[in-house]
N, C-alpha and C positions, 0 to 999 in steps of 0.2 A: 441553534442550527445544530446538525449533526455531522462532526468533523469526522473525515475520512482520510488516510494517507494510504496511498496505493503505493507499494512497492514496484522496483523497474520489472521484477518477474511477472507482476500483475498487468502493467502496462504493458508488455511484450506478449501474453496470453494470445490475442488475436491472430498473432504473427505466427504463431508455432502451427506444427501439423495437426489438423482437426480431425484426423482418423479414430484418435482415441476419444471413447465418451467421456470421460473426465474433462479433457481438453475443452471439448467444445463446450458442456456444461458450464465449465470456467471461463470460457469465454462470453458465454451469453449471461453470464451473473456481473461479469465484470463490465458487458458494453451495458448491463441494466443499472448498473451503479454510475456510470458516466453520463448515461441519459438523465439520471437523477441531479446528477453534478451541476448539467446545463438547464436543466429546468429548475434549479434554485433549492432543491430539496435536500441536498448535502453540500457541507462546504468542504472543498478539495484543500488540503496540505500539500505543498512542494515544499522542497529542500534542495540546497547546496548539496546534496548527495546525490540526489535525482540529477540535477543539472551536471555533474561530474561523470556518474555511469552513464547516463543516457547519452552524454557527449563523446564518450568511448565507441559508442556504437558505428561500426563501419559501414553498416547498411543506412544509406542518407533517407531513405523514403520514412523507414521505422523511427528514425533517430527525428527527423522532423513532425511526422505525426505525433510522437509522445511530447516533443518540446512544445507543441501549439497547446497541451493542456495545462503549461504552466501559467499562460493567460486567464485562466478560469479559476485559479486559486485564490481562496479566500485568504491564507497566510502562506507567508514564503519562509521557512526558517534558515537561517545561517547557521555556519557550523560555531559554536561558542563553549566556553569552557563547561556550562553544565551537561550540553550536547556530549562534550567528548568524555565527562566524567560518568555520565549514564552509559554511553557505548561500552568504556570500559568496564564496568559493573557487568554490562550483558556480555562480553566477550570472557570476562571471566567465567561466566557459566557454559561456555562453550559456543558462543553464537559467532559467526564469522564477522570480521573488522567491519565490514561494508555493510552487511544486513544488521550490525548493531548499530550502526551510525545512522541508519533507516529509520529503525526503531526509537531510538533515542531524540531522533528529529522531531518523530509524532509525537513522543511522550512530551518535549517541550513546547512544542503546539497545544499541547492539551487535545489531540484527536481523541476520538471515543473508540474510534476502530482504525486497526491497521490490518489492511487485505495483502496477502501474500497468496502466489500459487507454490510458494519454495515448502516442498514436507519437511526437510530438515529444520528449518528456521520455525514452522509450525510447532513442531514437535519439541523444540528448545524453548518456545517461549509459551507453550500451552498455560505455564501458571502465573505468566506475568499480570500484575493488577493494575497496573498505569496505565494501559490500554488494552484494548481486548483483541488479540491476533486472531486472526480468521482466513479461510479460505475464501474465495466471493461467493462461492455455493452456499458454504453455512453462514456468510452474512446474511444471505436472501432469506436462509432459514429461520434464523434469529429473527430476522425483522417480521417475516409471516408469522413466526410465534407469538411475537409482542402485539400485533395487530388481532391476533385470534383471543389473546387475554383480555384486549380492550374492549 
């Protein structure tokens, strides 16, 4: 099963102002991924960092909508020394500490994909080899290219 980690930016994308084309495209791609998770096409990786960051959201409706995805997770990663060590290494390359913990959690889970809409995180992790970091739109494009090749 294709394991995917969605960071909190990705989970929040449908709640953002949809007047920009890129935001709408990312929202549609993210909703496509979520549909695949519901159908069992993809496995969702959840983490203690998602719980922490989502729990701090003052918007109860958003927080509850995102939290509901936890029950669909295939894997739930707790923070541990391995996650912290990878996060420290990523932070040393300029990745913000919370973002580094998200990526490290995905790596710990052996996720194939880490999806985010955070442009700075995408830029700082474009050469990451332990997990493929992508925007949801690029993820869909990659899936399409894989299907076209087969």
